[in-house]
C-alpha positions in Angstrom: 134.2 92.4 112.7 130.4 93.2 112.5 129.3 95.8 110.2 128.5 97.9 112.6 131.5 98.1 114.7 133.6 99.0 111.5 131.4 102.5 110.9 131.8 103.5 114.4 135.6 102.5 114.4 135.6 105.1 111.1 133.7 107.9 113.1 135.7 107.5 116.5 138.9 110.1 115.1 136.1 112.9 114.5 134.0 112.2 117.8 137.3 112.3 119.8 138.4 115.6 118.1 135.5 117.7 116.8 132.9 119.2 119.0 129.6 117.1 118.3 127.4 120.2 118.1 129.2 122.0 115.1 130.3 118.8 113.0 128.4 117.0 110.5 129.2 113.3 109.7 127.4 112.4 106.5 127.0 109.0 105.2 127.2 108.8 101.4 126.6 105.8 99.1 127.9 103.8 96.3 124.9 104.4 93.6 125.3 106.5 90.7 124.0 109.0 89.4 123.1 109.8 93.1 126.7 109.5 94.0 129.2 109.5 91.5 132.4 109.4 93.6 135.6 110.6 91.9 137.9 107.0 91.8 135.3 105.7 94.4 137.1 108.1 96.4 135.5 109.2 99.9 135.4 113.2 100.0 137.1 115.0 102.5 135.4 118.2 102.4 132.3 119.3 100.6 134.5 120.8 97.4 135.9 117.4 96.8 132.1 115.8 96.2 131.1 114.8 92.8 128.7 115.3 90.1 126.4 112.9 91.8 122.5 114.5 92.4 123.0 114.0 96.1 126.9 114.9 96.3 125.3 118.5 94.0 122.5 118.7 97.0 125.1 117.9 99.9 127.1 121.0 98.5 124.6 123.3 98.2 123.6 122.3 101.9 127.3 122.4 103.3 127.4 126.1 101.4 124.7 127.5 103.9 125.8 125.4 107.1 129.3 127.1 107.3 128.8 127.1 110.7 129.5 122.8 111.0 131.9 121.0 109.5 131.2 118.7 107.1 132.8 115.0 107.0 132.0 112.3 104.8 132.0 108.8 105.2 130.9 105.4 103.1 128.7 102.8 103.7 125.3 101.9 103.3 121.5 102.4 104.6 121.3 99.4 106.8 124.2 100.0 108.6 124.0 104.0 108.8 120.4 103.7 110.2 121.9 100.8 112.7 124.0 103.4 114.5 121.5 105.8 114.6 119.5 103.8 115.9 122.2 103.2 118.9 122.3 106.8 119.3 125.7 108.1 116.8 125.2 111.3 115.8 125.1 111.1 111.7 123.1 112.1 109.2 122.2 110.0 106.0 120.9 111.8 102.8 119.0 111.0 100.8 116.7 108.8 102.7 113.1 107.8 102.9 110.9 108.2 106.1 109.3 105.0 107.4 107.5 104.8 111.3 110.4 102.5 112.4 112.9 105.1 111.3 110.9 107.7 112.9 111.8 106.3 116.5 115.4 106.7 116.5 115.4 109.9 113.9 114.7 113.4 112.6 113.4 113.7 108.9 113.4 116.2 107.2 111.9 116.8 103.8 114.5 118.0 100.9 114.0 117.3 97.5 111.9 115.4 95.3 111.7 112.3 92.9 109.9 110.3 90.6 108.4 106.8 91.8 110.1 103.8 91.8 109.0 101.6 88.6 109.7 97.5 87.4 112.9 97.3 85.7 113.1 94.3 83.0 115.0 93.9 79.6 113.6 95.6 76.8 113.5 92.3 74.7 111.1 90.6 77.8 109.1 93.8 78.2 106.0 92.2 76.1 106.0 88.9 78.1 107.0 91.0 81.9 104.4 94.0 81.4 102.5 93.8 78.4 100.7 97.5 77.6 101.2 100.7 77.9 99.8 101.8 81.2 102.3 100.0 83.0 101.9 97.0 85.6 100.2 96.1 88.8 102.9 95.1 91.9 100.7 92.8 93.6 99.7 90.8 90.4 103.4 90.8 89.2 104.5 89.5 92.4 102.1 86.6 92.6 103.4 85.5 89.3 105.6 82.4 89.6 106.8 82.2 86.2 109.0 85.1 86.7 112.1 85.2 88.4 111.9 89.0 90.4 114.8 89.9 93.3 114.7 92.7 95.5 118.1 94.1 97.7 118.0 92.4 101.1 117.9 95.7 104.1 116.7 97.9 101.5 113.7 100.0 102.2 111.8 100.5 98.7 109.0 102.7 100.7 106.7 101.2 103.5 104.1 100.5 101.2 105.9 98.7 98.7 108.1 97.1 101.3 104.7 95.9 102.5 104.1 94.2 99.1 107.2 93.3 98.8 107.3 91.3 101.8 103.4 89.7 101.9 103.0 86.3 102.0 101.6 86.0 98.2 104.9 87.9 96.8 107.2 85.4 94.6 110.2 88.5 95.2 113.0 87.1 96.8 115.6 89.5 98.8 118.9 89.2 98.3 122.6 90.6 99.9 124.2 92.6 96.6 127.8 91.9 96.5 128.6 95.4 94.4 126.0 98.2 93.1 124.1 97.6 89.9 124.1 93.0 90.3 120.8 92.9 90.0 120.3 94.6 86.6 123.4 92.7 85.2 121.5 89.5 86.2 118.2 91.0 84.2 120.8 91.5 81.6 122.2 88.4 81.5 119.0 86.7 81.9 119.4 85.4 85.1 116.5 87.4 87.0 113.3 89.0 84.8 112.7 91.7 86.8 114.0 94.4 89.6 112.8 97.6 91.3 114.9 100.5 90.7 114.2 104.7 90.1 113.9 105.2 86.4 117.3 107.6 86.8 119.7 105.0 87.6 118.4 102.6 85.0 118.6 105.9 82.3 122.7 106.5 83.7 123.4 102.7 83.5 122.3 102.3 79.8 124.1 105.5 78.9 127.7 104.4 80.6 126.8 101.0 78.5 126.9 98.5 81.5 124.7 96.7 79.8 124.8 94.0 76.4 121.1 94.4 76.7 118.7 97.7 76.6 117.5 98.0 80.0 113.5 99.6 80.6 111.8 101.0 83.5 107.8 100.3 83.7 105.7 102.5 85.6 103.9 100.5 88.0 100.2 101.1 88.7 99.9 101.7 93.0 103.2 103.7 92.2 102.2 107.2 91.1 103.3 109.5 93.5 106.8 111.0 93.5 108.9 110.4 96.1 109.9 112.9 98.9 114.0 112.7 99.7 114.4 113.4 103.1 117.7 114.5 105.2 117.7 112.0 108.2 119.9 112.5 111.7 120.3 111.1 115.0 117.1 112.1 117.4 119.6 113.6 119.9 120.0 117.1 121.6 122.3 117.3 118.7 120.0 116.4 116.0 117.2 118.7 117.5 119.7 121.7 117.6 120.8 120.4 113.6 116.8 120.7 112.4 116.9 123.9 113.5 119.3 125.1 111.9 119.0 122.7 108.7 115.4 123.7 108.1 115.9 127.3 106.9 118.4 126.0 104.7 115.8 123.9 103.3 113.5 126.3 102.9 115.6 128.4 100.8 116.9 125.7 98.7 113.8 125.6 97.6 113.4 128.4 95.8 116.5 127.9 94.2 116.5 126.9 90.3 119.6 124.8 90.2 118.3 122.5 93.6 114.9 122.4 91.8 116.7 121.5 88.6 118.0 118.7 90.0 115.2 116.7 90.3 114.8 116.1 86.7 118.6 114.9 85.9 118.8 111.6 84.3 115.3 111.3 83.6 113.8 111.4 79.5 111.9 114.5 78.5 108.8 112.7 78.6 109.5 111.4 82.2 110.2 115.1 82.9 107.3 116.7 81.4 105.2 114.0 83.5 106.2 114.6 86.8 106.8 118.7 86.3 104.1 120.5 88.0 104.0 117.3 91.0 107.9 118.5 91.2 107.1 122.1 91.1 103.9 121.7 93.8 106.2 120.2 96.3 109.3 122.9 96.0 106.1 125.7 96.0 104.8 123.7 99.5 108.4 123.4 101.1 109.4 127.1 101.0 106.8 128.0 103.0 105.9 125.1 105.4 107.5 125.8 108.8 109.6 123.3 111.1 106.7 123.2 113.8 104.3 122.7 111.0 106.8 119.7 109.6 107.2 117.9 113.2 110.5 115.7 111.7 
């Protein structure tokens, strides 16, 4: 059975039993520490969401949107955005905003995090990314003496995707059998590098998944923080939801607990490096209007 049909069948009971205007179906990822689901179970209600960064934020949004029933399904970005393209009413968080996705989904800025970084084994860093200033991504991808893999179907941000998929790039996109597979290949020495967010590597190092320490190295072309968006289907249901959600996100931008989530699972040096830019984003988000955003 095709993957998009599986997700559609999961969603059918909700579509049949509930008024679409009063329900939000959220797609959850298996992606620690953004989602740390209890025993791998899908939450049935907001109070069953776990301690992941995204789960905390979804729970805070749900508390401020009591007029909606919040329903959760587990899938992946490729399938979620595929269903949005086909017109199914659902939301995905955290999402990156791209020109392609804008044709079939609305996207409201909600939170901010660090940019992607290069991930290597600590004992191989000098060979792959020498020097304290980080690494140039195009130069790295041009090296044919290294094995670099990234996830097939994942958007690493529009500018990064362009570099990754350029003809000169030696990095390969592969389908992952499970979360953290690329990091396990790096740990075993089968792969030299991948791209991931530093909070993911910090989490994985602390839960002792590896035999060797992995480190994240700054990428010269990726200095700006990444904005997490709430993406929802671009139809009348989504349009009405954007009107209800935007004031919630503006209020949350003033909330200290909401702001603090951006710094979770970051080492102190990284927190200090991005503190001012994180603050500037939330100060801006509490002022900007839906009309100005044009999601």
